[in-house]
C-alpha positions in Angstrom: 107.8 76.6 78.9 106.4 78.3 75.8 104.0 75.4 75.3 102.9 75.7 78.9 102.3 79.4 78.6 100.4 78.9 75.3 98.2 76.3 77.0 97.6 78.6 79.9 96.7 81.4 77.6 94.2 79.2 75.7 92.6 78.1 78.9 92.3 81.7 80.1 90.8 82.8 76.8 88.4 79.8 76.8 87.3 80.7 80.4 86.7 84.3 79.5 84.8 83.3 76.4 82.7 80.8 78.3 81.8 83.3 81.0 80.8 85.8 78.3 78.7 83.2 76.6 77.0 82.3 79.9 76.2 85.9 80.8 74.9 86.5 77.3 72.6 83.5 77.3 71.2 83.6 80.9 67.5 82.9 80.7 65.0 85.7 81.5 63.7 84.8 84.9 61.5 87.9 85.4 58.4 86.2 84.2 58.6 84.0 87.3 57.6 86.9 89.5 54.0 86.3 88.5 53.9 83.1 86.3 54.4 79.6 87.6 56.5 77.2 85.5 54.6 74.2 84.1 57.6 72.2 82.7 61.2 72.2 83.9 64.5 71.1 82.3 64.7 68.2 84.8 61.2 67.1 83.8 62.2 67.1 80.2 65.4 65.2 80.9 63.5 62.5 82.8 60.9 62.2 80.0 63.7 61.9 77.4 65.4 59.2 79.5 62.2 57.2 79.6 61.1 58.0 76.0 57.8 59.4 77.1 56.0 62.8 76.8 56.5 65.4 79.5 53.5 65.7 81.8 53.1 69.4 82.8 52.8 70.4 86.4 49.1 70.7 87.3 49.1 71.5 91.0 50.6 74.6 92.6 50.6 75.4 96.3 51.1 79.0 97.4 54.0 79.4 99.9 51.7 80.1 102.9 49.6 77.0 102.1 52.6 74.7 102.5 53.0 73.2 105.9 55.6 75.2 107.9 57.0 71.8 109.0 57.9 71.2 105.3 59.5 74.6 104.8 61.5 74.2 108.0 62.6 70.7 107.3 63.8 71.5 103.8 65.7 74.5 105.0 67.4 72.5 107.8 68.3 69.6 105.4 69.2 71.5 102.3 70.2 75.1 103.0 69.9 76.5 106.5 71.4 79.8 105.5 69.0 80.3 102.6 67.4 83.5 103.9 70.9 85.0 104.7 73.0 84.3 101.6 72.6 85.8 98.1 72.4 82.5 96.2 75.9 81.2 96.9 76.9 79.8 100.4 80.7 80.2 100.5 81.0 78.6 104.0 79.1 75.5 102.7 81.4 75.3 99.7 84.5 75.3 102.0 82.9 72.5 104.1 82.2 70.6 100.9 85.8 70.9 99.7 87.2 69.8 103.0 85.0 66.8 103.2 85.6 65.7 99.6 89.3 66.1 100.2 89.1 64.0 103.3 87.0 61.3 101.7 89.0 61.4 98.4 85.8 61.6 96.4 83.1 64.0 95.4 80.3 63.1 97.9 79.1 66.3 99.5 77.1 68.8 97.6 77.2 72.5 98.2 74.3 73.8 96.1 72.0 76.3 97.7 68.2 76.1 97.2 68.6 78.9 94.6 71.2 76.9 92.7 69.1 73.8 92.9 66.2 75.8 91.5 68.4 77.1 88.6 69.4 73.5 87.8 65.9 72.1 87.9 64.4 74.9 85.8 67.0 75.4 83.2 69.8 72.8 83.3 70.3 69.1 84.0 71.6 66.7 86.6 75.0 66.6 84.9 78.0 67.3 87.3 80.0 69.0 84.5 81.9 71.9 86.0 80.8 74.1 83.1 77.2 73.4 84.0 77.9 74.4 87.6 79.2 77.8 86.4 76.1 78.4 84.4 74.0 77.3 87.4 75.8 79.9 89.6 75.1 82.7 87.2 71.4 81.8 86.8 71.1 81.5 90.6 72.4 85.1 90.9 69.9 86.3 88.4 67.1 84.5 90.3 68.2 86.2 93.5 68.2 89.6 91.8 64.8 89.2 90.3 62.7 87.3 92.8 62.1 87.5 96.5 63.4 84.7 98.8 59.9 83.5 99.5 59.1 83.3 95.8 62.3 81.3 95.1 61.4 78.9 97.9 57.8 78.6 96.7 58.8 77.7 93.2 61.5 75.3 94.4 59.0 73.3 96.6 56.5 73.1 93.8 58.8 71.8 91.0 61.5 69.6 92.5 61.5 65.8 92.1 60.2 63.5 94.8 60.3 60.1 93.1 59.7 58.7 89.7 57.3 61.1 87.9 56.5 63.0 91.1 57.2 66.8 90.9 56.2 69.2 93.6 55.2 69.1 97.2 51.4 68.5 96.7 51.8 65.4 94.5 54.5 64.1 96.9 52.2 64.6 99.9 49.3 62.9 98.2 51.5 60.0 96.9 53.3 59.1 100.1 50.8 60.2 102.9 47.4 60.6 101.2 47.0 64.2 102.4 47.6 67.8 101.2 50.9 69.7 101.6 49.2 71.9 104.2 48.5 69.0 106.5 51.9 67.4 106.7 53.3 66.6 110.2 56.9 67.2 111.3 58.0 63.6 110.8 56.4 63.4 107.4 58.0 66.6 106.4 61.4 65.3 107.6 61.0 62.2 105.4 60.3 64.3 102.4 63.3 66.5 103.1 65.5 63.4 103.4 64.5 62.3 99.9 65.6 65.5 98.1 69.3 64.7 97.5 68.4 61.5 95.5 64.6 61.3 95.1 64.5 58.3 92.9 66.8 56.3 95.1 65.7 57.5 98.6 62.0 56.4 98.6 60.0 54.6 101.3 59.9 51.5 99.2 63.6 51.4 98.4 65.5 53.0 101.3 63.1 53.3 104.3 65.9 52.5 106.8 68.0 55.4 105.5 65.0 57.7 105.5 64.1 56.9 109.1 67.7 57.6 110.1 67.7 61.0 108.3 64.2 61.8 109.7 65.6 61.5 113.2 68.6 63.7 112.4 66.4 66.4 110.7 63.9 66.4 113.6 66.8 66.8 116.1 68.2 69.7 114.1 64.7 71.3 113.9 64.5 71.1 117.7 68.0 72.5 118.2 67.1 75.4 115.9 63.8 76.0 117.9 61.6 75.2 114.9 60.1 72.4 117.0 59.2 72.5 120.7 60.5 69.7 122.8 57.1 68.1 123.2 56.5 68.3 119.4 59.8 66.6 118.9 59.0 63.8 121.3 55.7 63.2 119.6 57.2 63.2 116.1 59.9 60.7 117.1 57.5 58.1 118.5 54.5 58.7 116.2 54.4 55.9 113.5 54.4 57.1 109.9 51.7 55.6 107.7 52.7 55.6 104.1 49.9 55.5 101.6 49.7 54.9 97.9 47.0 56.7 95.9 45.9 56.6 92.3 47.9 58.8 89.8 44.7 60.8 89.2 44.7 61.8 92.9 48.3 62.9 92.9 47.9 66.0 90.8 
């Protein structure tokens, strides 16, 4: 019993100490109000994995210049309560725990867009629980310092959309040969479907999966009244033309 109490006390003290460390070392996010990031932690991680130099972000698309179809599709697919929560979606966490318990494995994520932004900007793809704690604290700081629109704008401009592809404009150019402002509902749904695993879920590797998720996302967009019924019907039947462009054109 004494050993158990000692172990519990040590764990408690470690937890308190770690939380204190996290709070003390939270990055200053206030510069993001006006300044766009050019390199993220995930970009540095990928470059280290491939033993190459980091290529800074070169293209930034303001929030209102991104197709509303993209914004809506990403919200529906990744974080439908984004504009209502304060960085942490407790209901989604409960659903995640229930599903993981049912499936007997950790398959369902519960990260909000703000948490994903914290991970991309400052952390890594590690699933270490301690990393998740740090992610949560940084997400709270982002929510306190930035508007929802700014958080979403940064997120869409820095997240990964395939090997070496970061941000909505390079992704739109790479896959569809057009700008982010011109993307159609079905194209936006494909890009939203790629986000959970952007190096695995690409048109060249998992098109069947992406087509299935595209249909699900379009249906949810229609149910949520983001798409009119006639727009939905057109998006479902319209063939998607994937295009490959030169690296110089992607940025």
